[in-house]
N, CA, C and O atoms as a printed pandas DataFrame, in Angstrom:
     atom_number atom_name residue_name chain_id  residue_number  x_coord  y_coord  z_coord
0              1         N          MET        A               1  -34.333    3.614   -2.900
1              2        CA          MET        A               1  -32.899    3.444   -2.714
2              3         C          MET        A               1  -32.202    4.693   -3.221
3              4         O          MET        A               1  -32.484    5.175   -4.318
4              5         N          CYS        A               2  -31.288    5.212   -2.410
5              6        CA          CYS        A               2  -30.592    6.429   -2.817
6              7         C          CYS        A               2  -29.551    6.108   -3.887
7              8         O          CYS        A               2  -29.190    4.948   -4.086
8              9         N          GLY        A               3  -29.084    7.128   -4.561
9             10        CA          GLY        A               3  -28.121    6.944   -5.643
10            11         C          GLY        A               3  -26.807    6.353   -5.162
11            12         O          GLY        A               3  -26.164    5.586   -5.879
12            13         N          HIS        A               4  -26.405    6.715   -3.931
13            14        CA          HIS        A               4  -25.130    6.214   -3.408
14            15         C          HIS        A               4  -25.210    4.702   -3.196
15            16         O          HIS        A               4  -24.304    3.968   -3.592
16            17         N          ALA        A               5  -26.284    4.244   -2.577
17            18        CA          ALA        A               5  -26.426    2.809   -2.328
18            19         C          ALA        A               5  -26.565    2.049   -3.649
19            20         O          ALA        A               5  -26.054    0.939   -3.792
20            21         N          LYS        A               6  -27.256    2.653   -4.599
21            22        CA          LYS        A               6  -27.431    2.024   -5.897
22            23         C          LYS        A               6  -26.082    1.893   -6.603
23            24         O          LYS        A               6  -25.778    0.841   -7.165
24            25         N          GLY        A               7  -25.272    2.953   -6.579
25            26        CA          GLY        A               7  -23.951    2.916   -7.191
26            27         C          GLY        A               7  -23.035    1.920   -6.501
27            28         O          GLY        A               7  -22.210    1.271   -7.143
28            29         N          HIS        A               8  -23.188    1.805   -5.175
29            30        CA          HIS        A               8  -22.360    0.862   -4.428
30            31         C          HIS        A               8  -22.704   -0.577   -4.821
31            32         O          HIS        A               8  -21.818   -1.426   -4.917
32            33         N          ALA        A               9  -23.990   -0.845   -5.047
33            34        CA          ALA        A               9  -24.401   -2.191   -5.444
34            35         C          ALA        A               9  -23.833   -2.531   -6.823
35            36         O          ALA        A               9  -23.454   -3.674   -7.080
36            37         N          ILE        A              10  -23.776   -1.547   -7.696
37            38        CA          ILE        A              10  -23.232   -1.788   -9.030
38            39         C          ILE        A              10  -21.738   -2.076   -8.938
39            40         O          ILE        A              10  -21.243   -2.981   -9.611
40            41         N          LEU        A              11  -21.011   -1.318   -8.110
41            42        CA          LEU        A              11  -19.575   -1.524   -7.974
42            43         C          LEU        A              11  -19.248   -2.867   -7.340
43            44         O          LEU        A              11  -18.242   -3.486   -7.685
44            45         N          SER        A              12  -20.088   -3.326   -6.413
45            46        CA          SER        A              12  -19.783   -4.581   -5.742
46            47         C          SER        A              12  -19.968   -5.777   -6.671
47            48         O          SER        A              12  -19.335   -6.813   -6.466
48            49         N          ARG        A              13  -20.829   -5.654   -7.696
49            50        CA          ARG        A              13  -21.029   -6.758   -8.635
50            51         C          ARG        A              13  -19.911   -6.844   -9.651
51            52         O          ARG        A              13  -19.575   -7.937  -10.106
52            53         N          ARG        A              14  -19.337   -5.732  -10.011
53            54        CA          ARG        A              14  -18.317   -5.689  -11.042
54            55         C          ARG        A              14  -16.944   -5.561  -10.391
55            56         O          ARG        A              14  -16.703   -4.618   -9.638
56            57         N          ARG        A              15  -16.049   -6.493  -10.673
57            58        CA          ARG        A              15  -14.703   -6.476  -10.103
58            59         C          ARG        A              15  -13.751   -5.777  -11.054
59            60         O          ARG        A              15  -13.689   -6.098  -12.240
60            61         N          SER        A              16  -13.022   -4.832  -10.528
61            62        CA          SER        A              16  -12.024   -4.131  -11.315
62            63         C          SER        A              16  -10.764   -4.982  -11.386
63            64         O          SER        A              16  -10.359   -5.558  -10.376
64            65         N          PRO        A              17  -10.135   -5.077  -12.552
65            66        CA          PRO        A              17   -8.883   -5.836  -12.617
66            67         C          PRO        A              17   -7.793   -5.202  -11.764
67            68         O          PRO        A              17   -6.901   -5.905  -11.288
68            69         N          TYR        A              18   -7.844   -3.895  -11.560
69            70        CA          TYR        A              18   -6.857   -3.235  -10.714
70            71         C          TYR        A              18   -7.067   -3.566   -9.246
71            72         O          TYR        A              18   -6.102   -3.658   -8.487
72            73         N          ARG        A              19   -8.317   -3.747   -8.838
73            74        CA          ARG        A              19   -8.598   -4.124   -7.458
74            75         C          ARG        A              19   -8.049   -5.521   -7.193
75            76         O          ARG        A              19   -7.472   -5.784   -6.138
76            77         N          ILE        A              20   -8.233   -6.399   -8.150
77            78        CA          ILE        A              20   -7.691   -7.751   -8.025
78            79         C          ILE        A              20   -6.160   -7.681   -8.001
79            80         O          ILE        A              20   -5.516   -8.401   -7.239
80            81         N          LEU        A              21   -5.585   -6.819   -8.832
81            82        CA          LEU        A              21   -4.137   -6.641   -8.843
82            83         C          LEU        A              21   -3.633   -6.137   -7.499
83            84         O          LEU        A              21   -2.600   -6.601   -7.016
84            85         N          ALA        A              22   -4.345   -5.195   -6.886
85            86        CA          ALA        A              22   -3.930   -4.655   -5.592
86            87         C          ALA        A              22   -3.955   -5.745   -4.518
87            88         O          ALA        A              22   -3.039   -5.831   -3.700
88            89         N          VAL        A              23   -4.983   -6.564   -4.518
89            90        CA          VAL        A              23   -5.069   -7.658   -3.541
90            91         C          VAL        A              23   -3.955   -8.669   -3.792
91            92         O          VAL        A              23   -3.331   -9.156   -2.849
92            93         N          CYS        A              24   -3.707   -8.983   -5.058
93            94        CA          CYS        A              24   -2.626   -9.924   -5.387
94            95         C          CYS        A              24   -1.263   -9.370   -4.981
95            96         O          CYS        A              24   -0.417  -10.119   -4.493
96            97         N          LEU        A              25   -1.036   -8.073   -5.175
97            98        CA          LEU        A              25    0.221   -7.462   -4.752
98            99         C          LEU        A              25    0.394   -7.529   -3.238
99           100         O          LEU        A              25    1.487   -7.808   -2.744
100          101         N          LEU        A              26   -0.673   -7.276   -2.517
101          102        CA          LEU        A              26   -0.600   -7.332   -1.055
102          103         C          LEU        A              26   -0.326   -8.752   -0.583
103          104         O          LEU        A              26    0.512   -8.959    0.295
104          105         N          ILE        A              27   -1.011   -9.722   -1.144
105          106        CA          ILE        A              27   -0.779  -11.122   -0.775
106          107         C          ILE        A              27    0.635  -11.541   -1.165
107          108         O          ILE        A              27    1.309  -12.238   -0.405
108          109         N          GLY        A              28    1.088  -11.120   -2.347
109          110        CA          GLY        A              28    2.440  -11.438   -2.779
110          111         C          GLY        A              28    3.492  -10.840   -1.863
111          112         O          GLY        A              28    4.499  -11.484   -1.569
112          113         N          TYR        A              29    3.270   -9.615   -1.410
113          114        CA          TYR        A              29    4.209   -8.971   -0.485
114          115         C          TYR        A              29    4.272   -9.732    0.834
115          116         O          TYR        A              29    5.353   -9.941    1.384
116          117         N          LEU        A              30    3.119  -10.141    1.337
117          118        CA          LEU        A              30    3.096  -10.895    2.593
118          119         C          LEU        A              30    3.795  -12.244    2.437
119          120         O          LEU        A              30    4.549  -12.659    3.318
120          121         N          LEU        A              31    3.547  -12.927    1.320
121          122        CA          LEU        A              31    4.200  -14.215    1.086
122          123         C          LEU        A              31    5.708  -14.054    0.911
123          124         O          LEU        A              31    6.484  -14.839    1.456
124          125         N          ALA        A              32    6.122  -13.042    0.153
125          126        CA          ALA        A              32    7.548  -12.804   -0.038
126          127         C          ALA        A              32    8.226  -12.460    1.283
127          128         O          ALA        A              32    9.365  -12.864    1.517
128          129         N          SER        A              33    7.545  -11.726    2.137
129          130        CA          SER        A              33    8.095  -11.388    3.455
130          131         C          SER        A              33    8.275  -12.643    4.300
131          132         O          SER        A              33    9.299  -12.814    4.963
132          133         N          MET        A              34    7.279  -13.515    4.274
133          134        CA          MET        A              34    7.379  -14.756    5.043
134          135         C          MET        A              34    8.503  -15.639    4.511
135          136         O          MET        A              34    9.245  -16.231    5.295
136          137         N          VAL        A              35    8.637  -15.733    3.197
137          138        CA          VAL        A              35    9.708  -16.535    2.608
138          139         C          VAL        A              35   11.061  -15.956    2.998
139          140         O          VAL        A              35   11.975  -16.704    3.343
140          141         N          TYR        A              36   11.200  -14.633    2.948
141          142        CA          TYR        A              36   12.458  -13.989    3.336
142          143         C          TYR        A              36   12.813  -14.317    4.779
143          144         O          TYR        A              36   13.940  -14.718    5.070
144          145         N          VAL        A              37   11.862  -14.150    5.673
145          146        CA          VAL        A              37   12.129  -14.367    7.101
146          147         C          VAL        A              37   12.550  -15.813    7.347
147          148         O          VAL        A              37   13.568  -16.061    7.994
148          149         N          TRP        A              38   11.777  -16.760    6.839
149          150        CA          TRP        A              38   12.074  -18.174    7.096
150          151         C          TRP        A              38   13.322  -18.646    6.362
151          152         O          TRP        A              38   14.154  -19.338    6.950
152          153         N          ALA        A              39   13.468  -18.286    5.089
153          154        CA          ALA        A              39   14.618  -18.767    4.312
154          155         C          ALA        A              39   15.927  -18.229    4.882
155          156         O          ALA        A              39   16.907  -18.967    4.987
156          157         N          PHE        A              40   15.950  -16.966    5.245
157          158        CA          PHE        A              40   17.186  -16.399    5.806
158          159         C          PHE        A              40   17.512  -17.044    7.141
159          160         O          PHE        A              40   18.675  -17.334    7.421
160          161         N          ALA        A              41   16.495  -17.273    7.971
161          162        CA          ALA        A              41   16.731  -17.891    9.277
162          163         C          ALA        A              41   17.248  -19.321    9.113
163          164         O          ALA        A              41   18.164  -19.734    9.823
164          165         N          ILE        A              42   16.675  -20.065    8.198
165          166        CA          ILE        A              42   17.124  -21.443    7.970
166          167         C          ILE        A              42   18.538  -21.455    7.400
167          168         O          ILE        A              42   19.359  -22.276    7.811
168          169         N          MET        A              43   18.838  -20.559    6.461
169          170        CA          MET        A              43   20.160  -20.508    5.857
170          171         C          MET        A              43   21.241  -20.185    6.902
171          172         O          MET        A              43   22.281  -20.843    6.940
172          173         N          VAL        A              44   21.000  -19.193    7.730
173          174        CA          VAL        A              44   21.985  -18.817    8.747
174          175         C          VAL        A              44   22.130  -19.928    9.785
175          176         O          VAL        A              44   23.238  -20.200   10.247
176          177         N          ALA        A              45   21.025  -20.570   10.155
177          178        CA          ALA        A              45   21.095  -21.651   11.145
178          179         C          ALA        A              45   21.894  -22.832   10.608
179          180         O          ALA        A              45   22.574  -23.506   11.381
180          181         N          ARG        A              46   21.831  -23.098    9.314
181          182        CA          ARG        A              46   22.629  -24.182    8.729
182          183         C          ARG        A              46   24.110  -23.813    8.659
183          184         O          ARG        A              46   24.974  -24.667    8.857
184          185         N          LEU        A              47   24.399  -22.551    8.381
185          186        CA          LEU        A              47   25.794  -22.124    8.290
186          187         C          LEU        A              47   26.447  -21.983    9.660
187          188         O          LEU        A              47   27.650  -22.202    9.801
188          189         N          HIS        A              48   25.669  -21.621   10.656
189          190        CA          HIS        A              48   26.177  -21.414   12.010
190          191         C          HIS        A              48   25.374  -22.290   12.967
191          192         O          HIS        A              48   24.285  -21.895   13.384
192          193         N          PRO        A              49   25.874  -23.451   13.319
193          194        CA          PRO        A              49   25.098  -24.400   14.127
194          195         C          PRO        A              49   24.772  -23.910   15.543
195          196         O          PRO        A              49   23.888  -24.469   16.192
196          197         N          HIS        A              50   25.458  -22.891   16.027
197          198        CA          HIS        A              50   25.165  -22.402   17.375
198          199         C          HIS        A              50   23.908  -21.526   17.416
199          200         O          HIS        A              50   23.451  -21.162   18.499
200          201         N          PHE        A              51   23.336  -21.179   16.238
201          202        CA          PHE        A              51   22.070  -20.433   16.176
202          203         C          PHE        A              51   20.917  -21.397   15.922
203          204         O          PHE        A              51   21.053  -22.361   15.169
204          205         N          ARG        A              52   19.786  -21.126   16.559
205          206        CA          ARG        A              52   18.568  -21.882   16.260
206          207         C          ARG        A              52   17.718  -21.053   15.316
207          208         O          ARG        A              52   17.784  -19.824   15.324
208          209         N          VAL        A              53   16.922  -21.729   14.504
209          210        CA          VAL        A              53   16.066  -21.036   13.529
210          211         C          VAL        A              53   15.102  -20.091   14.248
211          212         O          VAL        A              53   14.870  -18.971   13.793
212          213         N          VAL        A              54   14.552  -20.541   15.354
213          214        CA          VAL        A              54   13.567  -19.736   16.092
214          215         C          VAL        A              54   14.186  -18.429   16.585
215          216         O          VAL        A              54   13.516  -17.397   16.626
216          217         N          ASP        A              55   15.471  -18.477   16.959
217          218        CA          ASP        A              55   16.134  -17.267   17.450
218          219         C          ASP        A              55   16.395  -16.257   16.340
219          220         O          ASP        A              55   16.587  -15.073   16.618
220          221         N          LEU        A              56   16.404  -16.703   15.095
221          222        CA          LEU        A              56   16.710  -15.817   13.970
222          223         C          LEU        A              56   15.464  -15.248   13.283
223          224         O          LEU        A              56   15.588  -14.417   12.384
224          225         N          LEU        A              57   14.293  -15.672   13.681
225          226        CA          LEU        A              57   13.065  -15.182   13.043
226          227         C          LEU        A              57   12.764  -13.730   13.405
227          228         O          LEU        A              57   12.379  -12.946   12.538
228          229         N          ALA        A              58   12.934  -13.365   14.664
229          230        CA          ALA        A              58   12.590  -12.009   15.109
230          231         C          ALA        A              58   13.427  -10.923   14.427
231          232         O          ALA        A              58   12.864   -9.914   14.002
232          233         N          PRO        A              59   14.750  -11.090   14.306
233          234        CA          PRO        A              59   15.510  -10.038   13.613
234          235         C          PRO        A              59   15.114   -9.873   12.145
235          236         O          PRO        A              59   15.072   -8.752   11.639
236          237         N          ARG        A              60   14.825  -10.974   11.465
237          238        CA          ARG        A              60   14.416  -10.866   10.052
238          239         C          ARG        A              60   13.008  -10.279    9.943
239          240         O          ARG        A              60   12.727   -9.525    9.012
240          241         N          ALA        A              61   12.131  -10.611   10.872
241          242        CA          ALA        A              61   10.795  -10.002   10.871
242          243         C          ALA        A              61   10.908   -8.508   11.137
243          244         O          ALA        A              61   10.132   -7.713   10.606
244          245         N          ASN        A              62   11.873   -8.132   11.957
245          246        CA          ASN        A              62   12.127   -6.718   12.214
246          247         C          ASN        A              62   12.557   -6.005   10.930
247          248         O          ASN        A              62   12.154   -4.868   10.684
248          249         N          ASP        A              63   13.372   -6.670   10.116
249          250        CA          ASP        A              63   13.761   -6.103    8.819
250          251         C          ASP        A              63   12.533   -5.818    7.952
251          252         O          ASP        A              63   12.446   -4.769    7.314
252          253         N          VAL        A              64   11.595   -6.752    7.935
253          254        CA          VAL        A              64   10.385   -6.589    7.125
254          255         C          VAL        A              64    9.549   -5.424    7.644
255          256         O          VAL        A              64    9.022   -4.637    6.858
256          257         N          VAL        A              65    9.426   -5.311    8.964
257          258        CA          VAL        A              65    8.642   -4.217    9.550
258          259         C          VAL        A              65    9.280   -2.871    9.220
259          260         O          VAL        A              65    8.579   -1.925    8.861
260          261         N          ILE        A              66   10.601   -2.778    9.337
261          262        CA          ILE        A              66   11.295   -1.519    9.037
262          263         C          ILE        A              66   11.154   -1.175    7.556
263          264         O          ILE        A              66   10.885   -0.023    7.214
264          265         N          PHE        A              67   11.331   -2.159    6.675
265          266        CA          PHE        A              67   11.184   -1.917    5.245
266          267         C          PHE        A              67    9.770   -1.459    4.913
267          268         O          PHE        A              67    9.580   -0.528    4.131
268          269         N          THR        A              68    8.774   -2.120    5.515
269          270        CA          THR        A              68    7.374   -1.748    5.267
270          271         C          THR        A              68    7.099   -0.337    5.756
271          272         O          THR        A              68    6.395    0.424    5.093
272          273         N          PHE        A              69    7.648    0.020    6.912
273          274        CA          PHE        A              69    7.466    1.373    7.444
274          275         C          PHE        A              69    8.013    2.408    6.463
275          276         O          PHE        A              69    7.329    3.376    6.132
276          277         N          PHE        A              70    9.247    2.202    5.999
277          278        CA          PHE        A              70    9.835    3.158    5.071
278          279         C          PHE        A              70    9.115    3.173    3.726
279          280         O          PHE        A              70    9.041    4.216    3.078
280          281         N          LEU        A              71    8.592    2.043    3.307
281          282        CA          LEU        A              71    7.804    1.995    2.072
282          283         C          LEU        A              71    6.536    2.838    2.199
283          284         O          LEU        A              71    6.204    3.612    1.301
284          285         N          VAL        A              72    5.839    2.686    3.312
285          286        CA          VAL        A              72    4.590    3.432    3.528
286          287         C          VAL        A              72    4.874    4.927    3.689
287          288         O          VAL        A              72    4.187    5.756    3.092
288          289         N          VAL        A              73    5.882    5.272    4.490
289          290        CA          VAL        A              73    6.218    6.688    4.693
290          291         C          VAL        A              73    6.697    7.314    3.386
291          292         O          VAL        A              73    6.293    8.426    3.047
292          293         N          GLY        A              74    7.548    6.614    2.657
293          294        CA          GLY        A              74    8.038    7.134    1.380
294          295         C          GLY        A              74    6.934    7.329    0.373
295          296         O          GLY        A              74    6.909    8.336   -0.334
296          297         N          ALA        A              75    6.010    6.370    0.296
297          298        CA          ALA        A              75    4.887    6.508   -0.630
298          299         C          ALA        A              75    3.978    7.664   -0.220
299          300         O          ALA        A              75    3.460    8.377   -1.080
300          301         N          SER        A              76    3.780    7.856    1.082
301          302        CA          SER        A              76    2.934    8.954    1.562
302          303         C          SER        A              76    3.562   10.313    1.272
303          304         O          SER        A              76    2.886   11.227    0.801
304          305         N          VAL        A              77    4.854   10.442    1.552
305          306        CA          VAL        A              77    5.548   11.708    1.280
306          307         C          VAL        A              77    5.573   11.977   -0.224
307          308         O          VAL        A              77    5.333   13.102   -0.660
308          309         N          GLY        A              78    5.860   10.954   -1.006
309          310        CA          GLY        A              78    5.864   11.115   -2.460
310          311         C          GLY        A              78    4.503   11.515   -2.999
311          312         O          GLY        A              78    4.408   12.351   -3.897
312          313         N          SER        A              79    3.454   10.922   -2.456
313          314        CA          SER        A              79    2.097   11.267   -2.887
314          315         C          SER        A              79    1.764   12.718   -2.535
315          316         O          SER        A              79    1.184   13.441   -3.345
316          317         N          PHE        A              80    2.132   13.135   -1.329
317          318        CA          PHE        A              80    1.860   14.515   -0.929
318          319         C          PHE        A              80    2.653   15.497   -1.796
319          320         O          PHE        A              80    2.115   16.515   -2.231
320          321         N          LEU        A              81    3.922   15.195   -2.045
321          322        CA          LEU        A              81    4.728   16.090   -2.888
322          323         C          LEU        A              81    4.178   16.157   -4.305
323          324         O          LEU        A              81    4.257   17.201   -4.952
324          325         N          ASN        A              82    3.626   15.062   -4.786
325          326        CA          ASN        A              82    2.993   15.069   -6.101
326          327         C          ASN        A              82    1.798   16.025   -6.124
327          328         O          ASN        A              82    1.595   16.748   -7.099
328          329         N          VAL        A              83    1.020   16.026   -5.057
329          330        CA          VAL        A              83   -0.122   16.952   -4.961
330          331         C          VAL        A              83    0.376   18.391   -4.911
331          332         O          VAL        A              83   -0.179   19.265   -5.579
332          333         N          VAL        A              84    1.413   18.641   -4.127
333          334        CA          VAL        A              84    1.957   19.998   -4.005
334          335         C          VAL        A              84    2.475   20.489   -5.352
335          336         O          VAL        A              84    2.191   21.614   -5.762
336          337         N          VAL        A              85    3.233   19.641   -6.035
337          338        CA          VAL        A              85    3.807   20.030   -7.331
338          339         C          VAL        A              85    2.715   20.275   -8.360
339          340         O          VAL        A              85    2.874   21.130   -9.231
340          341         N          TRP        A              86    1.613   19.545   -8.277
341          342        CA          TRP        A              86    0.534   19.730   -9.244
342          343         C          TRP        A              86   -0.317   20.963   -8.910
343          344         O          TRP        A              86   -0.741   21.685   -9.813
344          345         N          ARG        A              87   -0.569   21.205   -7.614
345          346        CA          ARG        A              87   -1.493   22.278   -7.232
346          347         C          ARG        A              87   -0.855   23.669   -7.182
347          348         O          ARG        A              87   -1.496   24.646   -7.569
348          349         N          LEU        A              88    0.374   23.777   -6.722
349          350        CA          LEU        A              88    0.973   25.101   -6.545
350          351         C          LEU        A              88    1.081   25.903   -7.845
351          352         O          LEU        A              88    0.737   27.085   -7.827
352          353         N          PRO        A              89    1.531   25.347   -8.963
353          354        CA          PRO        A              89    1.590   26.158  -10.185
354          355         C          PRO        A              89    0.211   26.645  -10.655
355          356         O          PRO        A              89    0.107   27.655  -11.351
356          357         N          GLN        A              90   -0.839   25.921  -10.268
357          358        CA          GLN        A              90   -2.198   26.325  -10.642
358          359         C          GLN        A              90   -2.831   27.237   -9.600
359          360         O          GLN        A              90   -3.999   27.606   -9.719
360          361         N          ARG        A              91   -2.062   27.597   -8.584
361          362        CA          ARG        A              91   -2.518   28.457   -7.488
362          363         C          ARG        A              91   -3.739   27.879   -6.755
363          364         O          ARG        A              91   -4.651   28.604   -6.357
364          365         N          LEU        A              92   -3.722   26.565   -6.594
365          366        CA          LEU        A              92   -4.769   25.893   -5.828
366          367         C          LEU        A              92   -4.284   25.708   -4.395
367          368         O          LEU        A              92   -3.081   25.704   -4.134
368          369         N          ASN        A              93   -5.220   25.556   -3.475
369          370        CA          ASN        A              93   -4.905   25.368   -2.072
370          371         C          ASN        A              93   -4.372   23.948   -1.847
371          372         O          ASN        A              93   -4.920   22.985   -2.383
372          373         N          VAL        A              94   -3.314   23.824   -1.061
373          374        CA          VAL        A              94   -2.720   22.516   -0.810
374          375         C          VAL        A              94   -3.492   21.767    0.269
375          376         O          VAL        A              94   -3.631   20.546    0.186
376          377         N          ASN        A              95   -3.991   22.462    1.267
377          378        CA          ASN        A              95   -4.754   21.771    2.301
378          379         C          ASN        A              95   -6.215   21.677    1.874
379          380         O          ASN        A              95   -6.654   22.347    0.939
380          381         N          GLY        A              96   -6.934   20.851    2.565
381          382        CA          GLY        A              96   -8.330   20.609    2.196
382          383         C          GLY        A              96   -8.483   19.203    1.652
383          384         O          GLY        A              96   -7.576   18.378    1.765
384          385         N          HIS        A              97   -9.615   18.942    1.071
385          386        CA          HIS        A              97   -9.913   17.605    0.569
386          387         C          HIS        A              97   -9.278   17.374   -0.791
387          388         O          HIS        A              97   -9.125   18.295   -1.593
388          389         N          SER        A              98   -8.914   16.125   -1.029
389          390        CA          SER        A              98   -8.384   15.753   -2.333
390          391         C          SER        A              98   -9.534   15.614   -3.317
391          392         O          SER        A              98  -10.654   15.261   -2.948
392          393         N          PHE        A              99   -9.231   15.900   -4.572
393          394        CA          PHE        A              99  -10.266   15.806   -5.593
394          395         C          PHE        A              99   -9.649   15.312   -6.887
395          396         O          PHE        A              99   -8.436   15.378   -7.088
396          397         N          CYS        A             100  -10.507   14.821   -7.751
397          398        CA          CYS        A             100  -10.077   14.349   -9.059
398          399         C          CYS        A             100   -9.701   15.565   -9.906
399          400         O          CYS        A             100  -10.489   16.506  -10.002
400          401         N          PRO        A             101   -8.521   15.568  -10.518
401          402        CA          PRO        A             101   -8.120   16.738  -11.302
402          403         C          PRO        A             101   -8.957   16.924  -12.563
403          404         O          PRO        A             101   -9.038   18.032  -13.093
404          405         N          ARG        A             102   -9.573   15.866  -13.043
405          406        CA          ARG        A             102  -10.348   15.946  -14.273
406          407         C          ARG        A             102  -11.775   16.442  -14.017
407          408         O          ARG        A             102  -12.234   17.397  -14.643
408          409         N          CYS        A             103  -12.471   15.773  -13.082
409          410        CA          CYS        A             103  -13.889   16.090  -12.875
410          411         C          CYS        A             103  -14.154   16.860  -11.582
411          412         O          CYS        A             103  -15.288   17.270  -11.336
412          413         N          ARG        A             104  -13.136   17.061  -10.757
413          414        CA          ARG        A             104  -13.221   17.816   -9.496
414          415         C          ARG        A             104  -14.105   17.155   -8.440
415          416         O          ARG        A             104  -14.507   17.822   -7.487
416          417         N          ASN        A             105  -14.418   15.870   -8.576
417          418        CA          ASN        A             105  -15.158   15.156   -7.533
418          419         C          ASN        A             105  -14.237   14.909   -6.352
419          420         O          ASN        A             105  -13.057   14.604   -6.527
420          421         N          GLN        A             106  -14.783   15.042   -5.143
421          422        CA          GLN        A             106  -14.001   14.838   -3.934
422          423         C          GLN        A             106  -13.694   13.347   -3.773
423          424         O          GLN        A             106  -14.572   12.505   -3.964
424          425         N          LEU        A             107  -12.443   13.024   -3.421
425          426        CA          LEU        A             107  -12.038   11.637   -3.243
426          427         C          LEU        A             107  -12.337   11.177   -1.824
427          428         O          LEU        A             107  -12.310   11.970   -0.882
428          429         N          ARG        A             108  -12.620    9.891   -1.683
429          430        CA          ARG        A             108  -12.840    9.307   -0.363
430          431         C          ARG        A             108  -11.494    9.038    0.294
431          432         O          ARG        A             108  -10.455    9.071   -0.366
432          433         N          ALA        A             109  -11.515    8.775    1.581
433          434        CA          ALA        A             109  -10.274    8.529    2.329
434          435         C          ALA        A             109   -9.553    7.291    1.797
435          436         O          ALA        A             109   -8.325    7.286    1.711
436          437         N          ARG        A             110  -10.290    6.255    1.445
437          438        CA          ARG        A             110   -9.632    5.039    0.960
438          439         C          ARG        A             110   -8.980    5.241   -0.402
439          440         O          ARG        A             110   -8.089    4.478   -0.776
440          441         N          ASP        A             111   -9.410    6.257   -1.150
441          442        CA          ASP        A             111   -8.791    6.554   -2.438
442          443         C          ASP        A             111   -7.443    7.252   -2.273
443          444         O          ASP        A             111   -6.665    7.322   -3.224
444          445         N          ASN        A             112   -7.160    7.765   -1.084
445          446        CA          ASN        A             112   -5.911    8.490   -0.836
446          447         C          ASN        A             112   -4.790    7.612   -0.306
447          448         O          ASN        A             112   -3.704    8.116   -0.020
448          449         N          VAL        A             113   -5.022    6.319   -0.169
449          450        CA          VAL        A             113   -3.958    5.420    0.277
450          451         C          VAL        A             113   -2.959    5.295   -0.871
451          452         O          VAL        A             113   -3.328    4.865   -1.963
452          453         N          PRO        A             114   -1.695    5.665   -0.638
453          454        CA          PRO        A             114   -0.727    5.624   -1.744
454          455         C          PRO        A             114   -0.611    4.234   -2.349
455          456         O          PRO        A             114   -0.694    3.232   -1.638
456          457         N          ILE        A             115   -0.428    4.175   -3.615
457          458        CA          ILE        A             115   -0.271    3.000   -4.457
458          459         C          ILE        A             115   -1.571    2.200   -4.527
459          460         O          ILE        A             115   -2.116    2.025   -5.617
460          461         N          PHE        A             116   -2.078    1.714   -3.404
461          462        CA          PHE        A             116   -3.288    0.902   -3.428
462          463         C          PHE        A             116   -4.521    1.723   -3.772
463          464         O          PHE        A             116   -5.424    1.223   -4.443
464          465         N          GLY        A             117   -4.577    2.975   -3.324
465          466        CA          GLY        A             117   -5.699    3.827   -3.697
466          467         C          GLY        A             117   -5.763    4.048   -5.198
467          468         O          GLY        A             117   -6.850    4.077   -5.774
468          469         N          TRP        A             118   -4.618    4.204   -5.835
469          470        CA          TRP        A             118   -4.573    4.378   -7.294
470          471         C          TRP        A             118   -5.021    3.099   -7.985
471          472         O          TRP        A             118   -5.768    3.156   -8.962
472          473         N          LEU        A             119   -4.572    1.939   -7.490
473          474        CA          LEU        A             119   -4.992    0.673   -8.082
474          475         C          LEU        A             119   -6.477    0.428   -7.877
475          476         O          LEU        A             119   -7.149   -0.117   -8.754
476          477         N          TRP        A             120   -6.990    0.828   -6.721
477          478        CA          TRP        A             120   -8.409    0.638   -6.439
478          479         C          TRP        A             120   -9.276    1.475   -7.385
479          480         O          TRP        A             120  -10.350    1.042   -7.802
480          481         N          LEU        A             121   -8.795    2.680   -7.719
481          482        CA          LEU        A             121   -9.570    3.539   -8.615
482          483         C          LEU        A             121   -9.565    2.963  -10.021
483          484         O          LEU        A             121  -10.164    3.541  -10.927
């Protein structure tokens, strides 16, 4: 068995509390989004009887999609600017693979996902 497969088996047995936190945050975000969409639609339908709840779900779901888009784009831009601000004063190259600043090991693609990649590590 190669070292990579051996290390992967060790990681799969041991659960990181941050990994559990990342999954809980994602589930919480999805649940909060669903509550927002349904609660707002029900509230408006009760206040304005000419609207049906079903007709109000799509606009609120659109709000969630737009918010999620800006959250992901903002986190990505912020993460990239953080790399630029850290690397430029040290005269390091901005393009290329990401690496750990402490041990210089190359990071995997899943480690570069903003917010969740940090929690996963």
